[in-house]
RODO-2510 file (C-alpha; in nm, 4 decimals, decimal comma):
residues 140
     n   res          X          Y          Z
     1     m    -0,2656     0,2114     0,0751
     2     n    -0,5430     0,3550     0,2989
     3     r    -0,5091     0,0191     0,4904
     4     i    -0,1842     0,1263     0,6825
     5     h    -0,1751     0,1127     1,0411
     6     v     0,0498     0,0951     1,3336
     7     r     0,0292    -0,0997     1,6875
     8     v     0,2169    -0,1291     1,9729
     9     a     0,3908    -0,4822     1,9649
    10     s     0,5627    -0,7057     2,1946
    11     w     0,9244    -0,7853     2,1404
    12     q     0,8705    -1,1549     2,2908
    13     k     0,5487    -1,2114     2,1036
    14     d     0,6372    -1,0161     1,7810
    15     n     1,0105    -1,1052     1,7659
    16     a     1,0135    -1,2646     1,4116
    17     e     0,8274    -0,9769     1,2385
    18     l     1,0679    -0,6975     1,4306
    19     r     1,3597    -0,8949     1,3221
    20     r     1,2778    -0,9640     0,9984
    21     i     1,1929    -0,5819     0,8897
    22     r     1,5131    -0,4741     1,0936
    23     e     1,7242    -0,7242     0,9014
    24     a     1,6245    -0,6621     0,5667
    25     v     1,6486    -0,2783     0,6219
    26     f     1,9501    -0,2230     0,8463
    27     i     2,1577    -0,5620     0,7944
    28     a     2,0818    -0,6531     0,4442
    29     e     2,0199    -0,3265     0,2749
    30     q     2,2524    -0,0792     0,4688
    31     h     2,5309    -0,3312     0,5624
    32     v     2,4942    -0,2656     0,9413
    33     p     2,6768    -0,5625     1,1513
    34     p     2,4490    -0,7637     1,2992
    35     e     2,6244    -0,6922     1,6844
    36     l     2,5522    -0,3470     1,6259
    37     e     2,1705    -0,3606     1,5521
    38     w     2,0597    -0,5809     1,8317
    39     d     2,1269    -0,4447     2,1411
    40     a     2,0116    -0,5054     2,5157
    41     d     1,7669    -0,1852     2,4709
    42     d     1,4945    -0,3809     2,2448
    43     a     1,4382    -0,6117     2,5747
    44     d     1,3027    -0,2731     2,7294
    45     a     1,1879    -0,0655     2,4562
    46     v     0,8345    -0,0037     2,3503
    47     h     0,8177    -0,1493     1,9842
    48     f     0,5845    -0,0337     1,7342
    49     l     0,4526    -0,2517     1,3992
    50     a     0,3260    -0,0703     1,0877
    51     y     0,0934    -0,3074     0,8828
    52     e    -0,0341    -0,2820     0,4931
    53     g    -0,3583    -0,5129     0,6139
    54     d    -0,1838    -0,7968     0,7695
    55     f     0,1191    -0,7557     0,6796
    56     p     0,4209    -0,6008     0,8573
    57     i     0,6404    -0,3714     0,6500
    58     g     0,7643    -0,1201     0,9309
    59     t     0,8953    -0,0801     1,2617
    60     a     1,0261     0,1632     1,5449
    61     r     1,0896     0,1638     1,9224
    62     l     1,0885     0,3986     2,1789
    63     l     1,3275     0,3535     2,4938
    64     p     1,2017     0,4509     2,8696
    65     d     1,4219     0,7957     2,8546
    66     g     1,2404     0,9273     2,5398
    67     h     1,4931     0,8251     2,2686
    68     i     1,3253     0,6694     1,9363
    69     g     1,5135     0,4538     1,7238
    70     r     1,5414     0,1279     1,4919
    71     v     1,2932     0,2992     1,2344
    72     s     1,2649     0,1093     0,9230
    73     v     1,0069     0,0794     0,6481
    74     l     1,0803    -0,2260     0,3924
    75     k     1,1835    -0,0994     0,0346
    76     d     0,8562    -0,1711    -0,1676
    77     w     0,6537     0,0697     0,0864
    78     r     0,8875     0,3538     0,1229
    79     g     0,7306     0,6758    -0,0138
    80     l     0,4004     0,6071     0,1060
    81     k     0,3901     0,7772     0,4709
    82     v     0,4432     0,4677     0,6475
    83     g     0,7269     0,6197     0,7999
    84     d     0,4695     0,9437     0,9126
    85     a     0,2753     0,6835     1,0741
    86     l     0,5324     0,4945     1,2532
    87     m     0,6442     0,8002     1,3916
    88     q     0,3276     0,9619     1,5106
    89     a     0,2500     0,6647     1,6778
    90     t     0,5784     0,6608     1,9086
    91     i     0,5466     1,0114     1,9779
    92     n     0,1766     0,9897     2,0469
    93     e     0,3208     0,7038     2,3142
    94     a     0,6116     0,8821     2,4244
    95     e     0,3760     1,1980     2,5192
    96     k     0,1208     0,9485     2,6852
    97     r     0,4142     0,8221     2,8974
    98     g     0,4877     1,2063     2,9737
    99     l     0,8082     1,2553     2,7777
   100     k     0,7910     1,5829     2,6717
   101     q     1,1153     1,5405     2,4590
   102     q     1,1392     1,2681     2,2307
   103     m     1,5605     1,2239     2,0907
   104     l     1,6907     1,0472     1,7895
   105     s     2,0063     0,9844     1,5784
   106     a     1,8934     1,0277     1,2269
   107     q     2,0784     0,9204     0,8833
   108     v     2,1580     1,2589     0,7644
   109     h     1,9688     1,1619     0,4310
   110     a     1,6551     1,1454     0,6815
   111     t     1,6652     1,4539     0,8365
   112     p     1,4137     1,6599     0,6216
   113     f     1,1839     1,3604     0,7258
   114     y     1,2372     1,4094     1,0818
   115     e     1,2273     1,7956     1,0424
   116     r     0,8797     1,7615     0,8966
   117     l     0,7913     1,6010     1,2376
   118     g     0,8952     1,8973     1,4384
   119     f     1,2684     1,6950     1,5236
   120     k     1,5671     1,9978     1,5155
   121     i     1,9309     1,8805     1,4833
   122     v     2,1586     1,9191     1,7989
   123     s     2,4481     1,7942     1,6735
   124     e     2,7378     1,7653     1,4546
   125     e     2,7676     1,5138     1,2136
   126     f     2,8911     1,1749     1,3071
   127     l     2,9302     0,8053     1,2182
   128     e     2,7285     0,5287     1,3308
   129     a     2,7363     0,1801     1,1922
   130     g     2,9539     0,3910     0,9499
   131     i     2,6456     0,6046     0,8178
   132     p     2,6252     0,9577     0,8634
   133     h     2,3990     1,0798     1,1741
   134     v     2,3183     1,3763     1,3429
   135     d     2,1315     1,3836     1,6840
   136     m     1,7925     1,5569     1,6795
   137     v     1,5429     1,6795     1,9385
   138     r     1,1854     1,7305     1,9373
   139     a     0,9916     1,8968     2,2410
   140     s     0,6572     1,8234     2,2705
***
């Protein structure tokens, strides 16, 4: 699994792969309604694709205001530090762009993962697409 790498992706050029991963994770697996998954923010976001070799296995996006979202790794590659690589690339890009604070809405079960990366819970639990979430913030 040392062939994991992450690159900045283009919403236009890499759309099929970005959509394939997010559809598998959020729509098929977690039953997020498609109308909630796809939004106008995708066009303005910086997207990331994680690969094992040449095969795309994960994605994330960074909005211009420092919000990180749509962090997703295909089921067969979870637990292999793909999420860590995706998040590190996203945080690095945010810092490169001068975004001293990164924010995200985390699924409650994933909060330990984000806390390991320096994020702190800053809200009460709430439902988003029927899934319990909390808001989290990380300061660079």
